C-alpha positions in Angstrom: 10.2 -15.3 163.3 13.5 -15.8 164.8 16.3 -14.3 163.6 19.3 -16.7 162.8 15.7 -18.2 160.2 15.8 -14.7 158.9 19.5 -14.3 158.6 19.5 -17.9 156.8 16.6 -16.1 154.1 19.2 -13.4 153.3 21.8 -15.9 152.9 19.7 -17.7 150.0 19.0 -14.0 148.9 22.4 -13.4 148.1 23.4 -15.7 146.2 20.9 -14.3 143.4 22.8 -10.7 143.4 23.8 -9.5 140.5 27.3 -7.7 141.0 29.6 -8.3 137.8 31.7 -4.3 138.0 31.8 -4.9 142.5 31.5 -7.7 142.7 29.7 -7.1 146.5 26.5 -9.7 147.5 23.5 -8.8 149.4 21.1 -10.2 150.6 18.1 -9.7 152.8 14.9 -10.6 153.9 12.2 -8.8 154.8 9.5 -9.8 157.7 6.6 -8.5 157.2 4.3 -7.8 160.3 1.8 -10.3 158.5 3.9 -12.6 159.3 5.8 -12.4 155.5 9.4 -12.8 154.1 10.4 -10.8 151.4 13.3 -11.4 150.4 15.5 -9.7 147.8 19.5 -9.6 146.2 21.0 -6.0 145.0 20.9 -5.4 141.1 23.5 -3.5 139.4 23.6 -1.7 135.8 26.6 -0.5 133.4 25.3 2.7 134.6 25.6 2.3 138.2 22.6 5.0 138.7 19.8 2.3 137.7 20.8 0.3 139.8 19.0 -0.6 143.2 20.3 -2.2 146.8 18.9 -6.0 148.0 17.2 -3.9 150.9 14.9 -1.8 148.5 14.8 -4.6 146.5 12.9 -6.8 149.6 10.5 -3.4 150.4 9.7 -2.7 146.8 8.6 -6.3 146.3 6.3 -6.3 149.6 4.9 -2.9 148.6 4.0 -3.7 145.0 2.4 -6.8 146.6 0.7 -4.1 148.9 2.4 -4.7 152.3 3.1 -1.9 153.7 4.1 -2.9 157.9 7.7 -4.5 159.1 9.5 -5.5 162.3 12.7 -6.4 161.5 15.2 -7.0 158.4 18.0 -9.3 157.5 21.3 -8.5 156.4 24.2 -10.2 154.9 26.8 -9.0 152.1 30.3 -10.0 151.3 32.7 -10.3 148.0 33.0 -14.1 148.0 32.1 -14.6 151.8 30.5 -12.5 154.0 32.8 -11.7 156.8 32.0 -8.1 158.1 28.8 -7.1 159.6 26.9 -4.4 156.3 24.8 -1.8 157.3 22.9 -0.5 155.0 23.3 2.6 152.6 21.5 6.1 153.6 19.3 5.7 150.9 17.8 2.5 151.7 17.9 3.6 155.8 15.2 6.4 154.0 13.5 3.5 152.1 12.7 2.5 155.9 11.5 5.9 157.3 8.9 6.1 155.2 7.5 2.3 156.0 8.2 1.8 159.7 8.2 3.4 162.8 12.4 3.6 163.5 12.0 3.0 167.1 10.6 -1.1 166.1 11.6 -1.4 163.2 15.0 -3.5 163.7 17.9 -3.6 161.9 19.9 -7.6 162.0 23.6 -7.0 160.0 24.9 -10.4 160.5 28.3 -12.6 159.5 26.2 -15.8 159.7 23.0 -16.4 161.6 25.0 -17.1 164.7 26.8 -13.5 164.4 25.2 -10.4 164.1 24.1 -7.1 165.7 20.3 -5.9 165.7 19.8 -1.8 166.2 16.5 -0.5 165.7 16.2 2.2 162.4 16.5 5.3 164.4 19.8 4.0 166.3 21.0 3.5 162.6 19.1 7.2 161.3 19.6 9.7 163.8 16.9 13.0 163.5 15.6 11.0 160.3 13.0 12.1 158.3 9.8 10.4 157.5 6.0 11.2 156.9 4.9 11.8 160.1 7.4 15.2 159.1 5.1 16.5 156.3 1.4 15.7 158.4 
């Protein structure tokens, strides 16, 4: 799937973000190796700790349906408008390490379908800890 199309899906997912506290809406579109796209949005909670990021929402939706191989994820975020590139938090990067090959998995941080940065998970999480470390 073309990056622009994946970013458009992330923008769509952002519309469902539940952010009554931070008002910082995040949308993610995760492309699995089988070609299916899983959307996620951030979901806040008054207790803060039970909140969930858009990226993890997308991963957990996919894994809950038996899908564990992924190619790339597009992420968009912002309070009112999408104005900056937003990288995944450390917890989301760790979830990505669980299911993705760091040198191959692409993370697309976008302002729009035409304006984005793409990095590998290895670039975003050098010396990451994953399943191979426990083998």
